[in-house]
C-alpha positions in Angstrom: 19.9 2.9 120.0 16.9 3.6 122.3 14.5 2.7 119.5 16.3 -0.6 118.9 16.2 -1.4 122.6 12.5 -0.6 122.7 11.8 -3.0 119.8 13.8 -5.7 121.5 11.7 -5.2 124.6 8.5 -5.4 122.7 9.7 -8.6 120.9 10.5 -10.2 124.2 7.2 -9.2 125.6 5.4 -10.6 122.6 7.4 -13.9 122.9 6.4 -14.1 126.6 2.8 -13.6 125.7 2.9 -16.3 123.0 4.7 -18.7 125.3 2.0 -18.1 128.0 -0.8 -18.7 125.5 0.8 -21.8 124.2 1.4 -23.0 127.8 -2.3 -22.4 128.6 -3.4 -24.2 125.5 -1.1 -27.1 126.3 -2.4 -27.3 129.9 -6.0 -27.2 128.7 -5.2 -29.9 126.1 -3.5 -32.1 128.7 -6.4 -31.6 131.1 -9.0 -32.5 128.4 -7.0 -35.5 127.4 -6.8 -36.6 131.0 -10.5 -36.2 131.5 -11.2 -38.1 128.3 -8.8 -40.9 129.4 -10.5 -41.1 132.8 -13.9 -41.2 131.2 -12.8 -44.0 128.8 -11.3 -46.0 131.7 -14.5 -45.5 133.7 -16.6 -46.7 130.8 -14.3 -49.6 130.3 -14.4 -50.6 134.0 -18.2 -50.2 134.2 -18.6 -52.4 131.1 -16.4 -55.1 132.6 -18.2 -54.8 136.0 -21.5 -55.2 134.1 -20.5 -58.5 132.5 -19.0 -59.7 135.8 -22.4 -59.0 137.6 -24.2 -60.7 134.7 -21.9 -63.6 134.9 -22.6 -63.9 138.6 -26.3 -64.3 137.9 -25.5 -67.1 135.4 -23.1 -68.8 137.9 -25.9 -68.7 140.5 -28.3 -70.3 138.1 -25.9 -73.1 137.5 -25.4 -73.6 141.3 -29.2 -73.9 141.7 -29.5 -76.4 138.8 -26.7 -78.5 140.3 -28.7 -78.7 143.6 -30.8 -81.7 142.6 -31.9 -83.1 145.9 -35.5 -83.1 147.0 -35.4 -80.3 149.5 -34.0 -76.8 149.9 -32.6 -75.5 153.2 -30.5 -72.4 154.2 -27.6 -74.6 155.2 -27.0 -76.0 151.7 -24.1 -74.9 149.5 -26.1 -72.5 147.3 -27.0 -70.5 150.4 -23.4 -69.6 151.2 -22.7 -66.1 150.1 -19.7 -65.7 147.8 -17.8 -62.4 148.5 -15.1 -60.7 146.4 -14.3 -63.8 144.3 -11.5 -62.8 141.8 -12.6 -62.8 138.2 -10.8 -61.2 135.3 -9.7 -57.7 136.2 -12.0 -57.5 139.2 -14.1 -59.5 141.5 -17.7 -60.7 141.9 -20.0 -61.3 144.9 -23.0 -63.6 144.7 -25.9 -64.0 147.2 -28.8 -66.5 146.6 -32.0 -66.2 148.7 -34.9 -68.7 148.8 -38.0 -66.6 148.5 -40.3 -69.6 148.7 -40.7 -69.1 152.5 -42.3 -65.7 151.9 -46.0 -64.9 151.2 -46.9 -64.2 147.6 -49.3 -61.3 148.2 -50.7 -61.6 144.6 -52.6 -64.6 145.8 -54.9 -62.6 148.1 -57.5 -62.3 145.3 -58.0 -62.8 141.6 -58.4 -60.0 139.1 -62.2 -60.3 139.1 -62.3 -59.1 142.7 -62.8 -62.5 144.3 -60.9 -63.3 147.5 -58.7 -66.4 147.4 -57.5 -68.6 150.3 -54.6 -66.2 150.5 -57.0 -63.5 151.7 -57.5 -65.1 155.0 -53.8 -66.0 155.4 -53.0 -62.3 154.7 -55.4 -61.2 157.4 -53.8 -63.6 159.8 -50.3 -62.4 158.8 -51.3 -58.7 159.4 -52.6 -59.6 162.8 -49.2 -61.3 163.6 -46.9 -58.5 162.5 -48.9 -55.3 162.7 -50.7 -53.5 165.6 -54.1 -54.0 164.1 -57.4 -55.7 165.1 -59.3 -58.2 163.0 -61.4 -55.5 161.4 -58.4 -53.4 160.4 -56.6 -56.4 159.0 -59.6 -57.3 156.9 -59.7 -53.7 155.6 -56.0 -54.0 154.4 -56.9 -57.3 152.7 -60.0 -55.7 151.1 -57.8 -52.8 149.8 -55.7 -55.4 147.9 -58.9 -57.1 146.5 -60.0 -53.7 145.1 -56.5 -52.9 143.8 -56.4 -56.2 141.8 -59.8 -55.7 140.3 -59.2 -55.4 136.5 -62.7 -54.2 135.6 -62.2 -50.4 135.5 -65.9 -49.9 134.6 -66.9 -51.0 138.1 -66.1 -48.5 140.9 -64.6 -49.9 144.1 -65.0 -48.3 147.5 -61.4 -47.2 147.3 -61.5 -45.4 143.9 -62.6 -42.1 145.4 -59.8 -42.2 147.9 -57.1 -42.5 145.1 -58.8 -39.7 143.1 -58.5 -37.3 146.0 -54.8 -37.8 146.5 -52.2 -35.2 145.4 -51.3 -36.2 142.8 -54.3 -38.5 142.1 -54.0 -41.9 140.5 -56.2 -44.9 139.8 -56.0 -48.4 141.1 -53.6 -50.7 139.2 -56.2 -53.3 138.1 -53.5 -55.9 138.0 -51.4 -57.9 140.4 -48.4 -56.2 142.1 -45.3 -55.9 140.0 -43.1 -55.2 143.0 -43.5 -55.4 146.7 -42.8 -51.7 147.2 -46.0 -51.0 145.1 -47.9 -52.0 148.2 -47.2 -48.5 149.4 -49.6 -47.1 146.8 -52.5 -49.2 148.1 -54.9 -47.6 150.6 -54.2 -48.3 154.2 -50.6 -49.4 153.8 -48.7 -46.7 155.6 -44.9 -46.5 155.6 -44.8 -48.2 159.0 -47.1 -51.0 157.9 -45.1 -51.5 154.7 -41.8 -51.7 156.5 -43.2 -54.3 158.9 -44.8 -56.4 156.2 -42.3 -56.2 153.4 -39.8 -58.8 154.8 -42.6 -61.4 154.7 -43.8 -60.7 151.2 -43.0 -61.5 147.6 -44.8 -61.0 144.2 -43.1 -63.7 142.1 -43.4 -67.4 141.8 -46.2 -69.9 142.9 -48.2 -69.7 146.0 -46.7 -72.7 147.9 -44.3 -72.0 150.7 -41.1 -73.9 151.7 -41.3 -75.1 155.3 -37.5 -75.0 155.5 -37.4 -71.3 155.1 -40.8 -69.8 156.0 -40.7 -67.6 159.1 -42.8 -68.6 162.1 -45.4 -65.8 161.5 -46.1 -67.2 158.0 -46.2 -70.8 159.2 -48.8 -69.9 161.7 -50.9 -67.7 159.4 -50.8 -70.3 156.7 -53.4 -72.3 158.6 -56.0 -69.6 157.9 -57.2 -70.7 154.5 -60.9 -70.3 155.3 -63.0 -67.5 156.9 -62.8 -66.9 160.6 -65.1 -69.4 162.4 -64.5 -72.0 159.7 -60.9 -72.8 160.5 -59.4 -74.9 163.3 -55.9 -73.9 164.5 -54.1 -77.2 164.6 -50.6 -75.9 165.4 -50.4 -73.2 168.0 -47.5 -70.8 168.4 -45.6 -73.3 170.7 -45.9 -75.9 168.0 -44.6 -73.5 165.3 -41.7 -72.6 167.5 -40.9 -76.3 167.8 -40.9 -76.7 164.0 -38.6 -73.7 163.6 -36.2 -75.0 166.2 -36.1 -78.4 164.7 -35.3 -77.3 161.2 -32.4 -75.1 162.4 -30.2 -78.2 162.6 -32.2 -80.8 160.6 -33.7 -80.0 157.2 -37.1 -81.3 156.4 -36.3 -83.6 153.5 -39.9 -84.6 153.1 -43.1 -83.5 154.6 -43.5 -86.6 156.7 -40.3 -85.5 158.6 -42.5 -83.1 160.5 -43.7 -86.1 162.5 -40.2 -86.2 164.1 -40.8 -82.7 165.7 -41.6 -83.2 169.3 -45.4 -82.8 169.9 -46.3 -82.5 166.3 -46.9 -86.1 165.2 -49.3 -86.4 162.2 -51.2 -83.2 163.1 -49.2 -81.3 160.5 -51.3 -82.9 157.7 -54.4 -81.2 159.0 -52.7 -77.8 159.6 -52.1 -76.7 156.1 -54.1 -77.2 152.9 -52.7 -80.0 150.7 -50.1 -78.9 148.2 -49.9 -75.4 149.8 -46.6 -76.3 151.6 -43.5 -78.2 150.6 -39.8 -78.7 151.5 -38.4 -77.4 148.2 -37.8 -73.8 147.0 -39.5 -72.7 143.8 -38.4 -69.1 143.4 -35.1 -67.5 144.3 -33.6 -64.0 144.4 -30.0 -63.6 143.1 -28.0 -60.6 144.0 -24.7 -60.3 142.0 -22.1 -57.5 142.3 -19.3 -57.0 139.7 -16.4 -54.7 140.6 -13.5 -53.5 138.6 -11.3 -50.9 140.2 -13.7 -48.2 141.5 -16.6 -49.2 139.2 -19.4 -51.4 140.6 -22.5 -52.8 138.9 -25.3 -54.7 140.8 -27.6 -57.2 139.2 -30.8 -58.4 140.7 -32.6 -61.4 139.3 -35.6 -63.6 140.2 -35.5 -67.2 139.1 -38.0 -70.0 139.0 -35.8 -73.0 139.9 -37.8 -75.8 138.3 -37.3 -74.7 134.7 -34.4 -72.3 135.3 -36.6 -69.5 134.1 -35.5 -65.9 134.7 -38.6 -64.2 135.9 -37.1 -60.7 136.3 -33.8 -59.1 135.8 -32.5 -55.6 136.6 -29.1 -54.0 136.4 -28.2 -51.1 138.7 
């Protein structure tokens, strides 16, 4: 009888061990299935969020194409940010920014190392927003001239500086591909970059939109020739009057500047012909798609005239 009882005890123990193993396997299987399910759901939601963000860019392009008047001003419909608009299983947010009021830093010089009118404007802008004197501002502009020089067989005064860095690198020999690349150029410290970046762009044409350009650029834009060969037509008080006027009244045509108190027809002598306008030419589109906890952000740069997508990046 004792032997039979011992066998039953061993059998019960074996059953308990088997049940424990099966339970562990079941828990592991359930956990793995849950992880796979969550991964599948996350992938699904991220895919949906991607297409919502991409669709937001296309919606923004259509909004800009529907804006067919002859001027562009921050009070127009396209400039109103759309936030958390329901779409499908999620929502989309869209923000359109006119970049035409910013300085296209790629027009400082050509790729043969020749300064352009933008050189003198950039020097003036640096003096407006940075704690630098005329000599230091000129050195920053020169550094861009050297950076743009595409002829790698010709050494520039900055090449030795880049070679001695850790790690070393060589000048790009091309125009800037992004504003943050400016940090690689000699002389542009993090402090200088942060101060200048809000005023700069690297896409689109050179012309600026008087309806959106900040006062620092409006003032600096008069410097299209070397110092001593330029007459300042509009002083800072005049520029302030222009900015105050446009806050409530868009410039629908350049001649509207004559309605600004104290300006009259002097504006025609302040800026080089065709270097200013009242329309935007290049825009930035920020679009965010969200489904449940998944979010995708799209960034696009658009040339309005021909609805050309200049750059596109998904984050």
